[in-house]
GUVO-623807 format. One line per 3 residues: number of its first residue (from 1); for each residue x, y, z of N, C-alpha, C, CB. Coordinates in Angstrom, 1 decimal, always signed. Each point is the difference from the previous one (the first is absolute). Glycine has a CB too. Layout:
N
NUM	X:Y:Z:X:Y:Z:X:Y:Z:X:Y:Z | ...
END
This chain:
81
1	+10.6:-2.9:-14.1:+0.0:+1.0:+1.0:+1.4:-0.1:+0.6:-2.5:-0.2:+0.5 | +3.1:+1.4:-0.3:+1.4:+0.0:+0.6:-0.1:-0.1:+1.5:+0.8:+1.4:-1.9 | +0.3:-1.7:+2.5:+0.1:-0.1:+1.4:-0.3:+1.4:+0.7:+1.6:-1.9:-0.2
4	-1.1:+2.9:-0.5:-0.2:+1.4:+0.5:-1.5:+0.4:+0.0:+2.3:+0.6:-0.9 | -3.0:-1.0:-0.1:-1.5:+0.3:+0.0:-0.7:-0.7:+1.1:+0.1:+0.3:-2.5 | +0.3:-1.6:+2.7:-0.6:-0.8:+1.1:+0.3:+0.6:+1.3:+0.1:-2.0:-1.4
7	+1.2:+2.4:+1.6:+0.4:+0.6:+1.3:-0.8:+1.3:+0.2:+2.3:-1.1:-0.2 | -2.5:+1.8:-0.8:-0.8:+1.3:+0.1:-1.4:-0.3:+0.5:+1.4:+1.1:-1.8 | -2.0:-2.2:+1.2:-1.4:-0.3:+0.4:-0.1:-0.5:+1.4:-0.4:-0.6:-2.3
10	+1.4:-0.2:+2.7:+0.0:-0.4:+1.4:+0.2:+1.2:+1.0:+1.0:-2.3:-0.8 | -0.1:+3.2:+0.4:+0.3:+1.1:+0.8:-1.3:+0.9:+0.1:+2.5:+0.0:-0.7 | -3.2:+0.2:-0.4:-1.2:+0.8:+0.0:-1.1:-0.6:+0.9:+0.6:+0.8:-2.3
13	-0.7:-2.2:+2.2:-1.0:-0.6:+0.8:+0.4:+0.1:+1.5:-0.5:-1.6:-1.9 | +1.7:+1.4:+2.2:+0.5:+0.2:+1.4:-0.3:+1.4:+0.5:+1.8:-1.8:-0.4 | -1.6:+2.8:-0.5:-0.3:+1.4:+0.4:-1.4:+0.2:+0.3:+2.0:+0.8:-1.3
16	-2.9:-1.3:+0.4:-1.4:+0.1:+0.2:-0.4:-0.6:+1.4:-0.4:-0.1:-2.5 | +0.9:-1.1:+2.8:-0.2:-0.6:+1.3:+0.5:+0.9:+1.1:+0.1:-2.3:-1.1 | +1.1:+2.7:+1.0:+0.6:+0.9:+1.1:-0.8:+1.2:+0.2:+2.2:-0.9:-0.6
19	-2.8:+1.5:-0.5:-0.8:+1.2:+0.2:-1.3:-0.2:+0.6:+1.2:+0.9:-2.0 | -1.6:-2.2:+2.1:-1.3:-0.3:+0.5:+0.0:-0.8:+1.3:-0.8:+0.1:-2.3 | +1.9:-0.1:+3.0:+0.2:-0.8:+1.2:-0.9:+0.6:+1.1:+2.3:-0.6:-0.6
22	-2.7:+1.8:+0.5:-0.9:+0.6:+1.0:-1.4:-0.6:+0.1:+1.2:+2.1:-0.4 | -1.5:-2.9:-0.6:-1.2:-0.8:+0.0:+0.0:-1.1:+1.1:-0.4:+0.5:-2.5 | +1.6:-0.9:+2.9:+0.3:-0.9:+1.1:-0.1:-1.4:-0.3:-0.9:+1.7:+1.3
25	-0.2:-2.2:-1.8:-0.3:-1.4:-0.2:+0.6:-0.4:-1.4:-2.1:+0.1:+1.5 | +2.8:-1.3:-1.5:+0.6:-0.4:-1.2:-1.0:-0.2:-1.1:+1.7:-1.1:+1.3 | -2.9:+0.6:-1.0:-1.0:-0.3:-1.0:-0.5:+1.4:-0.6:-0.7:-2.1:+1.2
28	+0.6:+3.1:-0.4:-0.5:+1.3:-0.5:+1.1:+0.7:-0.8:-1.5:+0.2:+2.0 | +2.8:-0.3:-1.6:+1.1:+0.5:-0.7:+0.1:-0.7:-1.4:+1.2:+0.5:+2.2 | -1.4:-1.8:-2.2:+0.1:-0.7:-1.3:-1.2:+0.4:-0.9:+1.1:-1.9:+1.2
31	-2.3:+2.1:-0.6:-1.1:+0.4:-0.8:+0.2:+1.4:-0.6:-1.5:-1.4:+1.5 | +2.0:+2.3:-0.8:+0.3:+1.3:-0.5:+1.0:-0.1:-1.1:-0.5:+1.1:+2.2 | +1.6:-1.9:-2.0:+1.0:-0.1:-1.0:-0.6:-0.7:-1.3:+1.8:-0.2:+1.8
34	-2.6:-0.8:-1.6:-0.6:-0.7:-1.1:-0.9:+0.9:-0.8:+0.1:-2.1:+1.2 | -0.8:+3.0:-0.5:-0.9:+0.9:-0.7:+0.8:+1.0:-0.8:-1.7:-0.2:+1.9 | +2.8:+0.7:-1.3:+0.9:+0.9:-0.7:+0.5:-0.6:-1.3:+0.7:+1.1:+2.2
37	-0.2:-2.4:-2.1:+0.5:-0.6:-1.2:-1.1:-0.2:-1.0:+1.7:-1.2:+1.4 | -2.8:+0.8:-1.0:-1.2:-0.1:-0.9:-0.3:+1.3:-0.8:-0.9:-1.9:+1.5 | +0.9:+3.0:-0.7:-0.4:+1.2:-0.6:+1.1:+0.7:-0.8:-1.5:+0.3:+1.9
40	+2.7:-0.4:-1.5:+1.1:+0.8:-0.6:+1.1:-0.7:-0.8:-0.5:+1.5:+1.9 | +0.6:-2.8:-1.7:+1.1:-0.7:-0.7:-0.5:-0.5:-1.3:+1.1:-0.6:+2.2 | -0.3:+0.7:-3.2:-0.3:-0.6:-1.3:-0.1:-1.5:+0.1:+1.2:+1.8:-1.2
43	-2.0:-2.4:+0.3:-0.2:-1.5:+0.1:+1.3:-0.7:-0.1:-2.3:+0.3:-1.1 | +3.2:+0.2:+0.2:+1.3:-0.7:-0.1:+0.8:+0.0:+1.3:+0.0:+0.7:-2.4 | -0.1:+0.4:+3.1:+0.7:+0.1:+1.3:-0.5:-1.0:+1.0:+0.4:+2.4:-0.4
46	-1.8:-2.5:+0.5:-0.6:-0.9:+0.9:+0.3:-1.5:-0.4:-1.9:+1.7:+0.4 | +1.9:-1.9:-1.7:+0.4:-1.4:-0.4:+1.4:-0.4:+0.3:-1.7:+0.3:-1.8 | +2.6:+0.7:+1.6:+1.4:-0.3:+0.3:+0.3:-0.3:+1.4:+0.6:+1.5:-1.8
49	-1.2:-0.7:+2.7:+0.3:-0.2:+1.4:-0.8:-1.2:+0.6:+0.4:+2.4:+0.3 | -1.6:-2.7:-0.9:-0.7:-1.2:+0.4:+0.7:-1.3:-0.4:-2.1:+1.4:-0.2 | +2.6:-1.4:-1.0:+0.8:-1.1:-0.5:+1.2:-0.3:+0.9:-0.8:+0.5:-2.4
52	+1.5:+0.6:+2.7:+1.2:-0.1:+0.8:-0.4:-0.6:+1.4:+1.1:+1.9:-1.2 | -2.2:-1.4:+1.8:-0.4:-0.4:+1.3:-0.4:-1.5:+0.0:-0.9:+2.3:+0.4 | +0.3:-2.8:-1.5:-0.3:-1.4:-0.1:+1.3:-0.9:-0.1:-2.2:+0.6:-1.1
55	+3.2:-0.1:+0.4:+1.2:-0.7:-0.2:+0.9:+0.1:+1.2:-0.2:+0.4:-2.4 | +0.2:+0.7:+3.1:+0.9:+0.2:+1.1:-0.7:+0.6:+1.2:+1.8:+0.4:-1.6 | -2.7:-1.2:+2.2:-0.9:+0.6:+1.0:+0.7:+0.5:+1.3:-1.7:-1.5:-0.8
58	+2.9:+0.9:+1.1:+0.7:+0.4:+1.2:+0.8:+1.3:-0.2:+0.1:-2.4:+0.7 | +0.0:+2.9:-1.9:+0.7:+1.2:-0.3:-0.7:+1.3:+0.3:+1.2:-1.3:-1.8 | -2.5:+1.2:+2.1:-0.8:+1.2:+0.3:-0.5:-0.1:+1.4:-0.8:+0.1:-2.4
61	+0.5:+1.1:+3.0:-0.4:+0.0:+1.4:-1.4:-0.7:+0.1:+1.3:+2.2:+0.4 | -1.7:-2.5:+0.8:-1.3:-0.7:+0.2:-1.1:+0.9:-0.4:+1.0:-1.3:+1.9 | -0.9:+2.6:-1.7:-1.1:+0.9:-0.3:+0.0:+0.2:-1.5:+0.2:+1.2:+2.1
64	+0.9:-1.2:-2.8:+0.0:+0.1:-1.5:-0.6:-1.2:-0.6:+2.1:+1.4:+0.1 | -1.8:-2.6:+0.5:-0.6:-1.3:-0.5:-1.5:+0.1:+0.2:+2.1:-1.3:+0.5 | -2.6:+1.8:+0.6:-1.4:+0.1:+0.3:-0.7:+1.0:-0.9:+0.5:-0.6:+2.4
67	+0.2:+1.7:-2.7:-0.6:+1.0:-0.9:-0.1:-0.6:-1.4:+1.0:+1.9:+1.4 | +0.0:-2.6:-1.9:-0.1:-0.6:-1.3:-1.1:-1.1:-0.1:+2.4:+0.5:-0.3 | -2.6:-1.2:+1.4:-1.0:-1.0:+0.1:-1.4:+0.7:-0.1:+1.5:-1.6:+1.3
70	-1.6:+2.7:-0.5:-1.3:+0.7:+0.0:-0.3:+0.6:-1.4:+0.3:+0.5:+2.4 | +0.8:+0.0:-3.0:-0.1:+0.6:-1.4:-0.5:-1.0:-1.0:+1.8:+1.6:+0.5 | -1.2:-2.8:-0.4:-0.5:-1.1:-0.9:-1.4:-0.4:+0.2:+2.3:-0.8:+0.0
73	-2.7:+0.7:+1.3:-1.4:-0.3:+0.3:-0.9:+1.1:-0.5:+0.7:-1.3:+2.0 | -0.3:+2.6:-1.9:-0.8:+1.1:-0.4:-0.2:+0.0:-1.5:+0.8:+1.3:+1.9 | +0.3:-1.6:-2.6:-0.1:-0.1:-1.5:-0.9:-1.1:-0.5:+2.4:+0.9:-0.1
76	-2.3:-2.0:+0.8:-0.9:-1.2:-0.4:-1.4:+0.3:+0.3:+1.8:-1.5:+0.5 | -2.1:+2.4:+0.4:-1.4:+0.3:+0.3:-0.6:+1.2:-0.7:+0.4:-1.0:+2.2 | +0.5:+1.6:-3.1:-0.4:+1.2:-0.7:-0.7:-0.4:-1.3:+1.9:+1.3:+1.0
79	-3.2:-0.8:-1.2:-0.7:-0.4:-1.3:+0.7:+0.6:-1.2:-2.1:-0.1:+1.3 | +2.1:-0.6:-2.4:+0.6:+0.4:-1.2:-1.1:+0.7:-0.9:+1.7:-1.8:+0.1 | -2.1:+3.0:+0.3:-1.0:+0.7:-0.8:+0.6:+0.7:-1.2:-1.3:+0.4:+2.1
END
């Protein structure tokens, strides 16, 4: 993955968060962002940004970190039908 691709993913996640700040609560904003990633991002995109977040946790906003943690929890709780 190129640095440009990763920067684009981070920028998109930050935009999703910014567009949902009206939800007010960080937990709710993160939940909306995690749901968006789950529904609309390709598996490879989610894997790339999740791997980056684990390796460089301080490089992402607190809400972005929370959204990715919620996304990971959601994926682990999804049945594999």
